[in-house]
FIKOLNU-553325 format. One line per 10 residues: number of its first residue (from 1); their letters; for each residue x, y, z of N, C-alpha, C, O. Coordinates in nm, 4 decimals, decimal comma. Atoms other than C-alpha are relative to their C-alpha. Example, Ala and Ser with C-alpha at 12.3 -4.5 7.8 and 13.67 -1.06 7.14 Angstrom:
2
1 = AS = 0,0890/-0,1190/0,0000/1,2300/-0,4500/0,7800/0,0900/0,1200/0,0000/0,1936/0,1181/0,0665 | -0,0820/-0,1190/-0,0060/1,3670/-0,1060/0,7140/-0,0770/0,1090/0,0730/-0,0261/0,2198/0,0899;
end
This chain:
90
1 = MSNLLPVYLI = 0,0214/0,0574/0,1282/-0,3275/0,1373/2,2419/0,0079/0,0885/-0,0987/0,0441/0,0435/-0,2074 | 0,0003/-0,0680/0,1157/-0,3506/0,4402/2,0373/0,1778/0,0312/-0,0304/0,2213/0,0887/-0,1301 | -0,1381/-0,0331/0,0434/0,0455/0,4513/2,0744/0,0579/-0,1037/-0,1086/0,1606/-0,0835/-0,1733 | -0,0254/0,1012/0,0845/0,0472/0,1324/1,8714/-0,0414/0,0288/-0,1559/0,0207/-0,0317/-0,2434 | 0,0383/-0,0350/0,1263/-0,1332/0,2850/1,5543/0,1062/0,0432/-0,0822/0,1235/-0,0075/-0,1930 | -0,1197/-0,0556/0,0805/0,1779/0,4883/1,4435/0,0834/-0,1020/-0,0454/0,0993/-0,1098/-0,1673 | -0,0532/0,1044/0,0043/0,3805/0,1886/1,4788/-0,0525/-0,0997/-0,1163/0,0119/-0,1239/-0,2183 | 0,0740/0,0771/0,1097/0,1330/-0,0397/1,2827/0,0114/0,0414/-0,1217/0,0429/-0,0369/-0,2112 | 0,0042/-0,0556/0,1441/0,1127/0,2080/0,9907/0,1376/0,0147/-0,0492/0,1489/0,0273/-0,1711 | -0,1471/-0,0066/0,0375/0,5005/0,2300/0,9727/0,0305/-0,1505/-0,0612/0,0862/-0,1700/-0,1692;
11 = VINIYGFILM = -0,0399/0,1411/0,0385/0,5251/-0,1605/0,9599/-0,0712/-0,0422/-0,1293/-0,0121/-0,0968/-0,2224 | 0,0947/0,0488/0,1030/0,2238/-0,2217/0,7283/0,0615/0,0748/-0,1387/0,0556/0,0090/-0,2425 | -0,0396/-0,0820/0,1131/0,3744/0,0487/0,4725/0,1266/-0,0554/-0,0489/0,1510/-0,0716/-0,1685 | -0,1494/0,0504/0,0069/0,7256/-0,0840/0,5072/-0,0186/-0,1356/-0,0873/0,0462/-0,1667/-0,1872 | 0,0177/0,1449/0,0588/0,5847/-0,4376/0,4235/-0,0672/0,0240/-0,1414/-0,0218/-0,0369/-0,2383 | 0,0584/-0,0507/0,1321/0,3639/-0,2854/0,1367/0,1235/0,0008/-0,1002/0,1435/-0,0819/-0,1891 | -0,1253/-0,0360/0,0770/0,6912/-0,1390/-0,0084/0,0924/-0,1164/-0,0441/0,1357/-0,1314/-0,1584 | -0,0904/0,1361/0,0159/0,8966/-0,4668/0,0316/-0,0873/-0,0686/-0,0918/-0,0364/-0,1037/-0,1982 | 0,0984/0,1237/0,0880/0,5928/-0,6844/-0,1286/0,0164/0,0722/-0,1526/0,0422/-0,0022/-0,2472 | -0,0130/-0,0323/0,1549/0,6106/-0,4687/-0,4537/0,1337/-0,0074/-0,0293/0,1596/-0,0386/-0,1455;
21 = GVDKGKAIRG = -0,1483/0,0525/0,0567/0,9817/-0,5089/-0,4675/0,0311/-0,1277/-0,0240/0,1146/-0,1597/-0,1086 | -0,0320/0,1393/0,0253/0,9612/-0,8837/-0,4230/-0,0746/-0,0369/-0,0992/-0,0248/-0,1281/-0,1652 | 0,0819/0,0290/0,0936/0,6825/-0,9046/-0,6581/0,0775/0,0224/-0,1450/0,0813/-0,0599/-0,2364 | -0,0578/-0,0283/0,1325/0,8847/-0,7088/-0,9339/0,1049/-0,0963/-0,0312/0,1155/-0,1539/-0,1395 | -0,1116/0,1141/0,0135/1,1874/-0,9354/-0,8659/-0,0635/-0,1331/-0,0439/0,0021/-0,2034/-0,1208 | 0,0871/0,1239/0,0500/0,9232/-1,2312/-0,9213/-0,0170/-0,0085/-0,1587/0,0216/-0,0950/-0,2372 | 0,0157/-0,0521/0,1421/0,8161/-1,0624/-1,2442/0,1046/-0,0172/-0,0827/0,0891/-0,0763/-0,1896 | -0,1274/-0,0140/0,0921/1,1651/-1,0177/-1,3815/0,0601/-0,1565/-0,0039/0,1303/-0,1883/-0,0999 | -0,0518/0,1324/0,0171/1,2517/-1,3929/-1,3082/-0,0845/-0,0986/-0,0583/-0,0436/-0,2120/-0,0831 | 0,0906/0,0663/0,0355/0,9378/-1,5121/-1,4296/-0,0506/-0,1272/0,0685/-0,0894/-0,2266/0,0071;
31 = IRRIPESTLF = 0,0535/0,0612/-0,1137/0,8377/-1,6877/-1,1122/-0,1609/0,0061/0,0506/-0,2342/0,0968/0,0111 | 0,1353/-0,0237/-0,0575/0,5039/-1,7412/-0,9321/-0,0021/0,1442/0,0710/0,0870/0,1772/0,1492 | 0,0105/-0,1525/-0,0459/0,4009/-1,3748/-0,8428/-0,0886/0,0192/0,1098/-0,1764/-0,0669/0,1135 | 0,0837/-0,0532/-0,1024/0,2239/-1,2269/-0,5505/-0,1364/0,0259/-0,0415/-0,1430/0,1041/-0,1363 | 0,1151/-0,0338/0,0609/-0,1350/-1,2090/-0,6106/-0,0383/0,1427/0,0094/0,0017/0,2126/0,1025 | 0,0474/-0,1455/-0,0072/-0,2967/-0,8761/-0,6877/-0,0711/0,0200/0,1188/-0,0404/0,1129/0,1934 | 0,0918/-0,0108/-0,1487/-0,5417/-0,9140/-0,3969/0,0723/0,0282/0,0977/0,0418/0,1256/0,1665 | -0,0843/-0,0184/-0,0988/-0,2665/-0,9482/-0,1682/0,0594/0,1545/0,0165/0,0733/0,2178/0,1212 | -0,0628/-0,1293/0,0266/-0,1195/-0,6316/-0,2876/-0,1051/0,1118/0,0407/-0,0717/0,2125/0,1032 | 0,1339/-0,0948/-0,0212/-0,4714/-0,4477/-0,2611/-0,0238/-0,0090/0,1492/-0,0505/0,0851/0,2239;
41 = LVAVLGGSAG = 0,0580/0,0273/-0,1618/-0,5398/-0,6079/0,0807/0,1058/0,0906/0,0872/0,0639/0,1754/0,1659 | -0,0907/-0,0885/-0,0536/-0,2132/-0,4513/0,2033/-0,0237/0,1275/0,0129/-0,0101/0,1923/0,1167 | 0,0343/-0,1580/-0,0042/-0,3181/-0,1143/0,0844/-0,0998/0,0217/0,0717/-0,0942/0,1260/0,1368 | 0,1064/-0,0355/-0,0512/-0,6497/-0,1436/0,2231/0,0124/0,0080/0,1609/-0,0574/0,0816/0,2307 | -0,0265/0,0364/-0,1446/-0,5228/-0,2490/0,5704/0,0902/0,1251/0,0535/0,1209/0,1287/0,1726 | -0,0652/-0,1152/-0,0477/-0,3238/0,0979/0,5782/0,1331/0,0103/-0,0547/0,2091/0,0997/-0,0176 | -0,1279/-0,0227/0,0889/-0,0301/0,0448/0,3485/0,0088/0,0402/-0,1033/0,1090/0,0151/-0,1702 | -0,0003/-0,0565/0,1527/-0,1342/0,2262/0,0390/0,1191/0,0811/-0,0184/0,1827/0,0634/-0,1223 | -0,1155/-0,0885/-0,0010/0,1443/0,4898/0,1133/0,1254/-0,0932/-0,0627/0,1841/-0,0638/-0,1668 | -0,0988/0,1074/0,0105/0,3951/0,1848/0,1135/0,0136/-0,0477/-0,1695/0,1072/-0,0306/-0,2476;
51 = VFMGMQSYRH = 0,0376/0,0467/0,1248/0,2479/0,0297/-0,1992/0,0266/0,0961/-0,0922/0,1014/0,0652/-0,1849 | -0,0050/-0,0819/0,0951/0,2292/0,3309/-0,3808/0,1435/0,0687/-0,0233/0,1740/0,1156/-0,1330 | -0,1341/-0,0255/0,0150/0,5849/0,4272/-0,3179/0,0965/-0,1162/-0,0756/0,1858/-0,1021/-0,1591 | -0,0514/0,1402/0,0767/0,6797/0,0550/-0,4084/-0,0095/0,0138/-0,1617/0,0879/0,0090/-0,2368 | 0,0279/-0,0468/0,1359/0,5139/0,1326/-0,7437/0,0767/0,0614/-0,0631/0,1260/0,0103/-0,1636 | -0,0986/-0,1177/0,0498/0,7225/0,4400/-0,8169/0,1212/-0,0597/0,0022/0,1768/-0,0805/-0,1057 | -0,1380/0,0378/-0,0029/1,0384/0,3081/-0,7021/0,0481/-0,1151/-0,0932/0,1452/-0,1137/-0,1688 | -0,0115/0,1089/0,0787/1,0176/-0,0058/-0,8540/-0,0419/-0,0254/-0,1521/-0,0132/-0,1231/-0,2212 | 0,0781/-0,0035/0,1376/0,8184/0,0911/-1,1805/-0,0622/-0,1424/-0,0086/-0,0354/-0,2219/-0,0986 | 0,0815/0,1255/0,0190/0,5861/-0,2017/-1,1018/-0,1477/0,0357/0,0187/-0,1962/0,1110/0,1032;
61 = KTRHVKFTVG = 0,1463/-0,0329/0,0213/0,2322/-0,2009/-1,1981/-0,0436/0,1322/-0,0448/-0,1598/0,1690/-0,0275 | 0,0165/-0,1483/0,0381/0,2500/0,1441/-1,3313/-0,0876/0,0038/-0,1170/-0,1511/0,1061/-0,1426 | 0,0624/-0,0030/0,1111/0,0921/0,0393/-1,6369/-0,1630/-0,0847/-0,0075/-0,2368/-0,1008/-0,1047 | 0,1192/0,0410/-0,0414/-0,2062/-0,1272/-1,4672/-0,1109/0,1010/0,0835/-0,1036/0,1275/0,2035 | 0,0927/-0,1063/-0,0326/-0,5109/0,1276/-1,4436/-0,0667/-0,0306/0,1389/-0,0976/0,0611/0,2149 | 0,0373/0,0215/-0,1435/-0,6370/-0,0638/-1,1294/0,0807/0,0332/0,1172/0,0354/0,0618/0,2280 | -0,0993/-0,0354/-0,0926/-0,3062/-0,0026/-0,9600/0,0159/0,1594/-0,0041/0,0453/0,2250/0,0958 | -0,0653/-0,1445/-0,0143/-0,2488/0,3588/-1,0829/-0,1151/0,0869/0,0467/-0,0885/0,1989/0,0902 | 0,0972/-0,0451/-0,0404/-0,6040/0,4433/-1,0016/-0,0236/-0,0359/0,1487/-0,0314/0,0418/0,2438 | 0,0441/0,0572/-0,1361/-0,6811/0,2199/-0,7180/0,0625/0,0268/0,1363/-0,0053/0,0440/0,2376;
71 = IPLIFTAEAV = -0,0868/-0,0173/-0,0961/-0,3882/0,2668/-0,4890/-0,0262/0,1324/0,0599/-0,0635/0,1515/0,1757 | 0,0241/-0,1428/-0,0629/-0,4125/0,6425/-0,4671/-0,1436/0,0220/0,0076/-0,1506/0,1271/0,0711 | 0,1347/0,0142/-0,0688/-0,8050/0,6150/-0,4168/0,0090/-0,0588/0,1217/-0,0350/0,0185/0,2068 | -0,0116/0,0581/-0,1055/-0,7442/0,3877/-0,1399/0,0773/0,1049/0,1000/0,0228/0,1431/0,2036 | -0,0657/-0,1034/-0,0762/-0,4835/0,6351/0,0013/-0,0758/0,1145/0,0454/-0,0765/0,1527/0,1625 | 0,0775/-0,1088/-0,0442/-0,7163/0,9255/-0,0271/-0,1104/-0,0309/0,0992/-0,1381/0,0420/0,1944 | 0,1177/0,0586/-0,1091/-1,0011/0,7301/0,1534/0,0675/-0,0062/0,1185/0,0084/0,0364/0,2177 | -0,0379/0,0233/-0,1423/-0,7699/0,6512/0,4280/0,0418/0,1234/0,0704/0,0280/0,1434/0,1910 | -0,0264/-0,1503/-0,0522/-0,6442/1,0133/0,4561/-0,1205/0,0792/0,0517/-0,1163/0,1563/0,1475 | 0,1274/-0,0650/-0,0359/-1,0070/1,1279/0,4644/-0,0467/-0,0560/0,1531/-0,0797/0,0128/0,2497;
81 = LALVLAYWTR = 0,0514/0,0674/-0,1208/-1,0983/0,8780/0,7298/0,0951/0,0336/0,1120/0,0456/0,0498/0,2235 | -0,1021/-0,0492/-0,1076/-0,7761/0,9729/0,9345/-0,0507/0,1464/0,0524/-0,0722/0,1699/0,1713 | 0,0457/-0,1331/-0,0346/-0,8880/1,3436/0,9203/-0,1299/0,0023/0,0835/-0,1523/0,0687/0,1847 | 0,1350/-0,0090/-0,0781/-1,2322/1,2694/1,0185/-0,0074/-0,0721/0,1446/-0,0894/-0,0346/0,2284 | -0,0111/0,0451/-0,1205/-1,1336/1,0412/1,3089/0,0776/0,0857/0,0944/0,0487/0,0935/0,2138 | -0,0825/-0,1130/-0,0827/-0,8814/1,2994/1,4344/-0,0941/0,1203/0,0429/-0,0854/0,1682/0,1560 | 0,0830/-0,1149/-0,0322/-1,1427/1,5786/1,4218/-0,1308/-0,0584/0,1029/-0,1785/0,0122/0,1918 | 0,0910/0,0468/-0,1096/-1,4017/1,3623/1,6110/0,0350/-0,0465/0,1111/-0,0445/-0,0642/0,2035 | -0,0657/0,0398/-0,1416/-1,1802/1,2506/1,8689/0,0779/0,1014/0,0777/0,1349/0,0785/0,1844 | -0,0829/-0,1275/-0,0836/-1,0220/1,5791/1,9747/-0,0972/0,0380/0,1235/-0,0649/0,1269/0,2023;
end
Protein backbone atom coordinates (compact mmCIF):
# COMPACT_ATOMS: atom_id res chain seq x y z
CA MET A 1 0.00 0.00 0.00
CA SER A 2 2.78 2.47 0.86
CA ASN A 3 4.22 1.92 -2.64
CA LEU A 4 1.10 3.56 -4.06
CA LEU A 5 1.62 6.88 -2.26
CA PRO A 6 4.45 8.13 -4.50
CA VAL A 7 2.47 7.12 -7.61
CA TYR A 8 -0.62 8.91 -6.26
CA LEU A 9 1.37 12.08 -5.53
CA ILE A 10 2.92 12.09 -9.00
CA VAL A 11 -0.47 11.63 -10.66
CA ILE A 12 -2.29 14.27 -8.55
CA ASN A 13 0.47 16.81 -9.15
CA ILE A 14 0.47 16.21 -12.90
CA TYR A 15 -3.32 16.55 -12.79
CA GLY A 16 -3.05 19.85 -10.88
CA PHE A 17 -0.50 21.17 -13.39
CA ILE A 18 -2.71 20.21 -16.32
CA LEU A 19 -5.81 21.71 -14.68
CA MET A 20 -4.08 25.07 -14.38
CA GLY A 21 -3.16 24.96 -18.08
CA VAL A 22 -6.68 23.99 -19.11
CA ASP A 23 -8.18 26.75 -16.97
CA LYS A 24 -5.77 29.30 -18.45
CA GLY A 25 -6.79 28.21 -21.96
CA LYS A 26 -10.46 28.55 -21.05
CA ALA A 27 -9.80 32.01 -19.61
CA ILE A 28 -8.12 33.11 -22.84
CA ARG A 29 -11.00 31.77 -24.94
CA GLY A 30 -13.59 33.28 -22.59
CA ILE A 31 -15.45 30.02 -21.99
CA ARG A 32 -16.71 28.37 -18.81
CA ARG A 33 -13.86 27.98 -16.32
CA ILE A 34 -12.79 25.35 -13.82
CA PRO A 35 -14.11 26.41 -10.39
CA GLU A 36 -11.48 27.76 -8.02
CA SER A 37 -12.78 25.33 -5.41
CA THR A 38 -11.75 22.47 -7.71
CA LEU A 39 -8.24 23.86 -8.07
CA PHE A 40 -7.93 24.21 -4.30
CA LEU A 41 -9.36 20.72 -3.74
CA VAL A 42 -6.70 19.20 -6.00
CA ALA A 43 -4.06 21.16 -4.08
CA VAL A 44 -5.38 19.97 -0.70
CA LEU A 45 -5.50 16.38 -1.92
CA GLY A 46 -1.74 16.46 -2.46
CA GLY A 47 -1.39 18.34 -5.75
CA SER A 48 -0.23 21.67 -4.38
CA ALA A 49 3.19 21.46 -6.03
CA GLY A 50 1.62 20.76 -9.42
CA VAL A 51 -0.90 23.57 -9.03
CA PHE A 52 1.87 25.95 -7.98
CA MET A 53 4.09 24.95 -10.90
CA GLY A 54 1.10 25.41 -13.20
CA MET A 55 0.51 28.87 -11.76
CA GLN A 56 4.09 29.84 -12.52
CA SER A 57 4.38 28.11 -15.90
CA TYR A 58 1.12 29.43 -17.31
CA ARG A 59 1.18 32.72 -15.37
CA HIS A 60 -2.31 31.89 -14.21
CA LYS A 61 -3.96 33.09 -10.99
CA THR A 62 -0.74 34.88 -10.04
CA ARG A 63 -2.59 38.11 -9.22
CA HIS A 64 -5.05 36.39 -6.91
CA VAL A 65 -3.90 36.66 -3.31
CA LYS A 66 -5.85 33.58 -2.26
CA PHE A 67 -3.79 31.57 -4.77
CA THR A 68 -0.40 33.26 -4.31
CA VAL A 69 -0.68 32.81 -0.54
CA GLY A 70 -3.04 29.84 -0.27
CA ILE A 71 -1.30 27.35 -2.54
CA PRO A 72 2.16 27.82 -0.92
CA LEU A 73 0.52 27.53 2.53
CA ILE A 74 -1.14 24.27 1.50
CA PHE A 75 2.19 23.01 0.16
CA THR A 76 3.96 23.97 3.39
CA ALA A 77 1.31 22.23 5.50
CA GLU A 78 1.59 19.09 3.36
CA ALA A 79 5.39 19.14 3.62
CA VAL A 80 5.26 19.50 7.41
CA LEU A 81 2.71 16.69 7.62
CA ALA A 82 4.94 14.47 5.48
CA LEU A 83 7.95 15.17 7.70
CA VAL A 84 5.97 14.47 10.86
CA LEU A 85 4.60 11.22 9.44
CA ALA A 86 8.05 10.18 8.24
CA TYR A 87 9.48 10.83 11.71
CA TRP A 88 6.72 8.97 13.55
CA THR A 89 6.70 5.95 11.25
CA ARG A 90 10.41 5.22 11.19
